[in-house]
C-alpha positions as CSV (number, residue, x, y, z in Angstrom):
1,M,-19.1,-99.3,-3.1
2,R,-17.0,-101.2,-0.6
3,P,-16.5,-104.9,-1.3
4,R,-18.4,-107.2,1.0
5,Q,-16.2,-109.0,3.5
6,L,-16.2,-112.8,3.5
7,E,-18.1,-114.3,6.4
8,K,-16.0,-115.9,9.1
9,H,-17.4,-119.3,10.0
10,R,-16.5,-121.2,13.1
11,T,-16.0,-124.5,11.3
12,K,-12.5,-123.4,10.5
13,R,-11.7,-123.7,14.2
14,I,-12.8,-127.3,14.5
15,G,-9.3,-128.8,13.8
16,W,-7.5,-127.2,16.7
17,L,-10.5,-126.2,18.9
18,R,-11.6,-129.8,19.5
19,A,-8.0,-130.9,20.4
20,A,-7.4,-127.9,22.6
21,V,-10.6,-128.1,24.5
22,L,-10.2,-131.9,25.0
23,G,-6.6,-131.4,26.2
24,A,-7.3,-128.6,28.6
25,N,-10.3,-130.4,30.0
26,D,-8.4,-133.6,30.5
27,G,-5.4,-131.7,32.0
28,I,-7.5,-130.1,34.7
29,L,-9.7,-133.1,35.3
30,S,-7.2,-136.0,35.3
31,T,-4.6,-134.1,37.3
32,A,-7.1,-132.8,39.9
33,S,-8.7,-136.2,40.2
34,L,-5.3,-137.9,40.5
35,V,-4.0,-135.6,43.3
36,L,-7.4,-135.7,45.1
37,G,-7.2,-139.5,45.2
38,V,-3.7,-139.4,46.6
39,A,-4.5,-136.6,49.0
40,A,-7.6,-138.6,50.3
41,A,-5.2,-141.5,51.0
42,N,-3.3,-139.2,53.5
43,A,-0.2,-138.8,51.3
44,S,2.3,-136.1,52.2
45,H,2.3,-132.7,50.4
46,S,5.5,-133.5,48.5
47,S,4.0,-136.9,47.3
48,I,0.8,-135.2,46.1
49,L,2.8,-132.5,44.2
50,L,5.1,-135.1,42.7
51,T,2.1,-137.2,41.6
52,G,0.6,-134.1,40.0
53,I,3.8,-133.3,38.1
54,A,4.2,-136.9,36.9
55,G,0.5,-136.8,35.8
56,L,1.1,-133.6,33.8
57,V,4.1,-135.0,31.9
58,A,2.6,-138.4,31.3
59,G,-0.8,-136.9,30.3
60,A,0.6,-134.4,27.9
61,M,2.7,-137.0,26.1
62,S,-0.2,-139.4,26.0
63,M,-2.6,-136.8,24.6
64,A,0.0,-135.8,21.9
65,A,0.6,-139.4,20.9
66,G,-3.0,-140.3,21.0
67,E,-4.2,-137.3,18.9
68,Y,-1.3,-137.8,16.4
69,V,-2.0,-141.4,15.8
70,S,-5.8,-141.1,15.6
71,V,-5.8,-138.0,13.4
72,Y,-3.1,-139.4,11.2
73,S,-5.3,-142.5,10.7
74,Q,-8.1,-140.1,9.6
75,A,-5.7,-138.3,7.3
76,D,-4.6,-141.7,5.7
77,T,-8.3,-142.6,5.1
78,E,-8.9,-139.2,3.5
79,K,-5.9,-139.6,1.2
80,A,-6.9,-143.1,0.2
81,D,-10.4,-142.0,-0.7
82,I,-9.1,-139.0,-2.7
83,E,-6.7,-141.3,-4.6
84,L,-9.5,-143.7,-5.3
85,E,-11.6,-140.9,-6.6
86,R,-8.7,-139.8,-8.8
87,K,-8.5,-143.3,-10.4
88,E,-12.3,-143.4,-10.9
89,L,-12.1,-140.1,-12.8
90,K,-9.5,-141.4,-15.1
91,A,-11.3,-144.7,-15.7
92,D,-14.9,-143.4,-16.1
93,D,-15.1,-139.7,-16.7
94,A,-18.7,-139.8,-18.1
95,G,-19.9,-142.0,-15.2
96,E,-18.4,-139.5,-12.7
97,H,-20.2,-136.7,-14.4
98,K,-23.5,-138.5,-14.0
99,E,-22.7,-139.4,-10.3
100,L,-21.9,-135.7,-9.5
101,A,-25.0,-134.5,-11.3
102,L,-27.1,-137.0,-9.3
103,I,-25.8,-135.6,-6.1
104,Y,-27.0,-132.2,-7.0
105,V,-30.4,-133.5,-8.1
106,R,-30.7,-135.1,-4.6
107,R,-29.9,-131.7,-3.1
108,G,-32.8,-130.0,-5.0
109,L,-31.6,-129.0,-8.5
110,T,-33.4,-129.9,-11.6
111,P,-31.6,-132.6,-13.7
112,A,-30.8,-130.2,-16.5
113,L,-29.3,-127.6,-14.0
114,A,-27.5,-130.3,-12.1
115,K,-25.9,-131.6,-15.2
116,Q,-24.8,-128.1,-16.1
117,V,-23.4,-127.4,-12.7
118,A,-21.5,-130.8,-12.6
119,D,-20.1,-130.1,-16.1
120,Q,-18.8,-126.7,-15.2
121,L,-17.4,-127.7,-11.8
122,M,-15.6,-130.7,-13.3
123,A,-14.2,-128.6,-16.1
124,H,-12.7,-126.3,-13.5
125,D,-11.4,-129.0,-11.1
126,A,-13.0,-132.4,-11.3
127,L,-11.2,-134.0,-8.4
128,D,-11.9,-131.0,-6.1
129,A,-15.6,-131.2,-7.0
130,H,-15.9,-134.9,-6.2
131,V,-13.8,-134.6,-3.0
132,R,-16.0,-131.8,-1.7
133,D,-19.5,-132.9,-2.9
134,E,-19.1,-136.7,-3.0
135,L,-16.7,-137.4,-0.2
136,G,-17.7,-134.4,2.0
137,L,-14.1,-133.3,2.6
138,S,-13.0,-129.7,2.7
139,K,-9.8,-127.8,3.5
140,A,-11.4,-126.4,6.7
141,L,-12.1,-129.9,8.1
142,T,-9.0,-131.7,6.7
143,A,-7.2,-133.8,9.3
144,R,-4.0,-132.2,10.6
145,P,-2.1,-134.6,12.9
146,I,0.7,-132.4,14.0
147,Q,-1.6,-129.5,14.7
148,A,-3.9,-131.7,16.8
149,A,-1.0,-133.3,18.7
150,L,0.6,-129.9,19.6
151,A,-2.8,-128.4,20.5
152,S,-3.6,-131.3,22.8
153,A,-0.2,-131.5,24.5
154,C,0.1,-127.8,25.2
155,S,-3.5,-127.4,26.3
156,F,-3.2,-130.5,28.6
157,A,-0.1,-129.0,30.2
158,I,-1.8,-125.7,30.7
159,G,-4.9,-127.3,32.2
160,A,-2.8,-129.6,34.5
161,A,-0.8,-126.6,35.7
162,M,-3.9,-125.0,37.2
163,P,-4.5,-127.6,40.0
164,L,-0.7,-128.0,40.5
165,L,-0.4,-124.3,41.3
166,V,-3.2,-124.6,43.8
167,I,-1.4,-127.5,45.4
168,L,1.9,-125.7,45.4
169,F,0.6,-122.6,47.2
170,G,-2.4,-124.0,49.1
171,P,-2.5,-125.2,52.7
172,Q,-2.3,-129.0,53.0
173,A,-5.0,-129.1,55.7
174,H,-7.6,-127.9,53.3
175,L,-6.1,-129.2,50.1
176,I,-8.9,-131.5,49.0
177,S,-11.6,-128.9,49.3
178,I,-9.5,-126.1,47.7
179,V,-8.4,-128.3,44.8
180,S,-12.0,-129.5,44.2
181,A,-13.5,-126.0,44.3
182,T,-10.9,-124.3,42.1
183,S,-10.9,-127.2,39.6
184,I,-14.7,-126.9,39.3
185,I,-14.2,-123.2,38.6
186,F,-11.5,-123.9,36.1
187,L,-13.7,-126.4,34.3
188,A,-16.7,-124.1,34.2
189,L,-14.6,-121.3,32.7
190,L,-13.1,-123.7,30.1
191,G,-16.6,-125.0,29.2
192,A,-17.8,-121.4,28.8
193,I,-14.8,-120.4,26.7
194,A,-15.1,-123.4,24.4
195,A,-18.9,-122.8,24.0
196,H,-18.2,-119.2,23.1
197,A,-15.6,-120.1,20.6
198,G,-18.0,-122.6,19.0
199,G,-21.0,-120.3,19.1
200,A,-22.9,-122.3,21.7
201,S,-24.6,-121.4,25.0
202,L,-22.1,-120.4,27.7
203,L,-24.2,-121.8,30.5
204,S,-24.8,-125.2,28.7
205,G,-21.1,-125.5,28.0
206,A,-20.1,-124.8,31.6
207,I,-22.7,-127.1,33.1
208,R,-21.9,-130.2,31.0
209,V,-18.1,-129.9,31.7
210,T,-18.5,-129.3,35.5
211,F,-21.0,-132.1,35.9
212,W,-18.6,-134.8,34.5
213,G,-15.7,-133.1,36.3
214,A,-17.4,-133.2,39.7
215,L,-18.4,-136.8,39.1
216,A,-14.8,-137.9,38.2
217,M,-13.2,-136.0,41.1
218,G,-15.8,-137.3,43.6
219,L,-15.2,-140.9,42.5
220,T,-11.4,-140.7,42.7
221,T,-11.6,-139.0,46.1
222,A,-13.8,-141.8,47.3
223,V,-11.4,-144.4,46.0
224,G,-8.5,-142.7,47.8
225,T,-10.5,-142.5,51.0
226,I,-11.6,-146.1,50.9
227,F,-8.3,-147.7,50.0
228,G,-5.9,-145.2,51.5
229,V,-3.7,-145.8,54.5
230,V,-2.8,-143.4,57.3
231,A,0.7,-142.0,56.6
């Protein structure tokens, strides 16, 4: 009889998927919005392109720094809680047994079975049992600052490159309409891909991304039109 394969759960993707989707979405949206605002102010083609490139570089570095700092803060909090749990196990082992057993009782086990499970798990790895079941931390969801920073920076640059390519090869006379339309398509595809990777509805993922994308691009285009000057 062939051994049963382990199930592959999507929660293992959370660490990099969230950062990658956020980066790509922000790359497309912020760069497209930025160049649309400048284009609406009647800037030259070279100025629009330069603005987009500057936005790509600044945005990628900002995303990397922001993700690294925020996720590192999360990692520091996790480490502090784990260290606290380690000290509590040394100071009051019996009390920690009772605490873990109570957690299992609240999840539906009988007190006798909960005590037996707690005893066996703590005999195997007491700290791991408390980190997983008391703190709710797991290896799949552990904060990884460098992974998050790299995923955000790379995905932002890829996302930002899409409207920049349109600007580079598109005619200036219809730049606003072309960038707007293609960026909406890019955002819809990104939303659908992210939804598929997360096991959600493709249509719902595409709609929620394109709605906020269209709103942001519309507002920045309006600002450029209102406050722009004729070149």
